[in-house]
N, C-alpha and C positions, 0 to 999 in steps of 0.2 A: 342454091340459096346464098345470099350475101348480106352482111350487116350494112345498112345504109347510114345509121347514126345511133349513138347511145344517148338516151334521154336521161340526163343526170338529175333533174329536179323531181322525178317521179319516184315514190317509195312504194315498196311492197308491204302490205299490212294484212292482218287477218281481222276482218270486221264481222261482228255478229249481225246478220241481216234478217229482217222479218219479211216473209213472203206470203201473200194470199193465194192459196190454191183452192179455187172453188169456194166452199164455205169454211175451209180450214185455214188457220193461220199458223205457219211454221217459222221457226227461226233456227239458224245454224251458223257456225263460224265458216267464213268464206274468204278465200284468197282474193285480195283486191289490190288495185293500183290506186294510190292516193296522189291526185294531180293537184298541185298548188294553184290557187286562184291567181289571176292576172289583173293588175290594176284595181285592186280592192275587191274583186269578186271572191266569193267563198270557195274553199277547197271542194274538190269533187272526188267521190269514190267510184271507181269503175270496177265492177265485179269481173273476175277472170274465169268464172265457172257458172253454170246454171244451178238452180236450186237442187237438182238431183246429182250434182257433182261433175257433170260433163264440162270439159274445158271449152272456152269460147274466145274469140279474138277480142283484144282490148279496143273498144270503140267509144269515143266520147259521147255518142248518142245513148249509150247505156249508163251514163254517169248518174250518180245520186248525190245531191247536195248534202253537205255536212251541217 
């Protein structure tokens, strides 16, 4: 494994996320990456774990607008 680059504009934050699980609505603090918006776009929050706490890869497709 090797480091390709360091992303300096991204911050790690803990965000309280709300998730619909069937008919239940749950919320919990979740470790996320805060990606700043580019050219006037809004910032995006990318969860780094699933609602049940399993880690996931940071993918912009999983982003949630702020």
